[in-house]
N, C-alpha and C positions, 0 to 999 in steps of 0.2 A: 504493500500500500504506500509506503514511504517513497519507494522508487517511482511509482506511478505519479505521486504528487510532485516529485522533483521534475519529472519529464513534462508534466502538464504546465508547470510554471515556467520551465525553460522555453516552451513553445508559445507562451502567452504573447500575443501581438500588442506591442506598446505604441503602435502608430495609429490605432483606430479604436473605436468602441469604448467600453468601460475601462479596459486596460490603459488606454491612452489618457482618459480623463483622470483616473486615480493616480497614475504615474506623474502627471503634471502637477497635481495637488501635492503629492508626496515630495517631489523635487522642490517645490516652492517653500514648503515648511522646513525641510531639512537644510536648505540654503540659508534660511534666516538664522538657524542655530549654528551650523557648520559651513560657513560660506566658502571655504577653500576646498570643499569636496570635489574631486575630479569627476567629470561627466560619466566616464565609464564605471566608476565606483558607484555612482548614483543608481544606475540601472541594476547593478549587482545587489546593492543594499535593498532596493525595492523588491526584487524577486525573493531575496532572503527573508525580508520582513513578512511577505505573504506566506512563505514556507513555514516560518516559525509560528505565525498566527494559526495556520491550519494544523500544524503538528501539535501545538498546545491543546487544541480542541480534541484531537485524537487521543492524546496521552493524559488528559487532565485527571482521570480517576484512577489510573493504574500504572503510570510510568514510574520506574524507579528513580530515586534521586540520591545524591550523596548525603549521608547522614552527618549533620553538624551538631555541635554541642551548644545548646542554648544555656545562658547563664541561670544559676539557681534562683536568683531573686526574680528573674523574669518568669520562670516557671511557677513560682509560688505566689506571686502577687499580681493581681489584675493590673493591666496597663493599657495604653493606647499604642497600637501597632500600625505604622504606615508602610504601605508597599506601593508598587507602581506596575504599570502594564508592560513589564519586561517578561520575556519568555521564562517560564510559563507561569503567568501570574495566578492562575487558579490553583496551582500546586501549593501556593502559600497557605491557603485555607486548609488543604489536606495535611500539609506538613505540621501545622499548629495543632490540628485535631488529633493527628497520630502521635503528637507529643503529649497528649493528655489534657490539652487546654480546652476550656469552654469559650466559644467564639461568638461575638455579635458583630456581624459584617454590615458596615454602612455602604449603601449603594444608591445610585440615582433611581428615580421613579421608573425610568425606562428599563433599567437592568432588573429592578425589583419585579416588574411584570413579566419580562421575557426570560430571565435566567434563574428565577427562584427555584424551580424544580431541578435545574442543572446542579446548583450548589448543594441542594438537599440530597440529591442522588449521590454526590461525591462523599458527603459526610455520613449518611445513614448507615452504611455497612461497617463503620469503623469501631463501633462499640455496641454493647447490649442495652444500654440505657436509652430511654426515649429521646428522639431527635431534639425536641424542644428543650431538653435539659442540657444539651451540648452545643446547639447551634441556633442562632437567631439571625434573621435577615431584617435589617432596619432601613426604611425608606429615608434617605438623607434629606429629602425635600419635604417631608412631613413637618408641619409646624411644631409638633410635640416631640420631635426626634431626640432632642437633648435629654429630656426627662425620661424617655424610654431607654436611651443609652445609659443613663445613670442607674435606672432600676436594674438593668442587666449587669452593670458594673458591680452594684451592691450584692448581686447574686453570684459574683465570682467570675463573670465573663470578661475576657479581654476584648476591647473594642478595636476592630480592624477596619481600615479604610484605605482606598486607593487614592493617594495624594494627587495623582495626575489624571483623575477621572475626567471624561470629556465634558461633564457639566461644571468642572471646577477649574478649567484652564482655557485661556483665550486672551483677547486683548480688548474686547468690546465692553463698554460700561454697562453693567446690569444692576438695576436697583435691588438692594436687599441681598446681594450675593456676598457681601463682606469680603471683597477682594483686596489683595495687597500686591504691589509690583515686586517681581523677583527677576534678577538677571540670570539668564539661562544660556550659557555660551554667548553668542553675539546677539541673541534675541532677548526681548523683555516680555515676560508673561504676567498676566493678572491671575492670581491664584487664590482660591478659597483657603481661609485659615481656620475654619470651624473645628477641624479635628485637633489642631494644636490648642485652640482655646478650650476645647472640651477637656483635654488632658490637664490643663492648668486649673480648670474649674474642679475637676475630680481630685486634684493634687496627687496625681499618679505619675509613674514613669512614662516616657514616650520613646519609642524605638522605631527604627526603620528595619525592614526585612526585605532585601532585594533578591528576587529570583534571577538566576543567570543560567547559562548553558555552556558546558564545556565542549571540547572538540569531538567528544564521542556522543554528543547530543543528550547528555545526562544533566538534569537540573542540579544546581546546588544553591546555597543561600548565604548571603552576607548580611549580618546584622550590626546595628550600631545604636548606642544609647545616647540620648541628648539631655543636656541640662535644661530643665524646664523653668528655671529661675531667670528667665530672660524674656524679652518681648516676643510676642507671637510672630511678628514680622521678621525678626532676626532668626528665629528658629526655622521658619519656612524657607528663608534664604539659604541657611545652612543645609537643609534637607535637599533643596533643589540643586545646590552646588554639588553635593554628594551624588545625586542622581545624574547630573551632567557628566561627572567624571567617568561613570560607567558608559553612558551613551556616546561620549567622545571617542571611546575605544571600540565600542560595539554598537554603532548606530542602528544596525538592522534588527537588533533585539528589542527596540522600543516601538511598540505597535502604534503609539499615538501619532507618529508622523502621517499615518494614513487618514486621520480624521480630525486633527486639531483645526480650530479656526485659524484664519490667516494671522500669522505672528507679525510682530513689529521688528 
């Protein structure tokens, strides 16, 4: 199946149709962030990004990954965990669940409606206890989501969010989105800071957990703890700086170039 997927993407025509339209959008976004990218690399990155996106979907519930050692205080104390749409981002949820953690995942309304069953199917087989005691999906656009997140936190759930979700990144002014500017390579993004503010309100730790892919197509994870005794905008900038350092080296592993709004 993987061989067929590779062949299909190699033969994708980028001079017409949806392939051309998506490729032009992808190039435009990537050039804002990494303006010195050579044209031939751009096409290679684009095809690789499509490959990783589809491979992630195929492997989301059962692909092996390199076992990492999570810190004891992280395992024992509920916290806010931020991740990103790096390959394979859905394995983050499975990795945390298989580590014995209870997870409340913040997602956009669109994802909540379309992918609720996908996430539940990934988590359900991992333990004998009822699913609702181990996994919750929270609509990040619900007016009462912060209070629902706090109730979950008080029940011992780690709050997990995708910091680069497509409802949380862009450059257009949107009333009520609580956006802050961050420098991201050569681009400037306007990014939601709600998850960081939530961690400060809960007075808990905040971590990033970045999924990545090695040369054998196996996932592994990098985690980092942040000092929450700082402004939310400073924390968001640090988090995006760390994310950029991954994307600078492995741009094809960041799915968001496919659908971000036009960057500055």
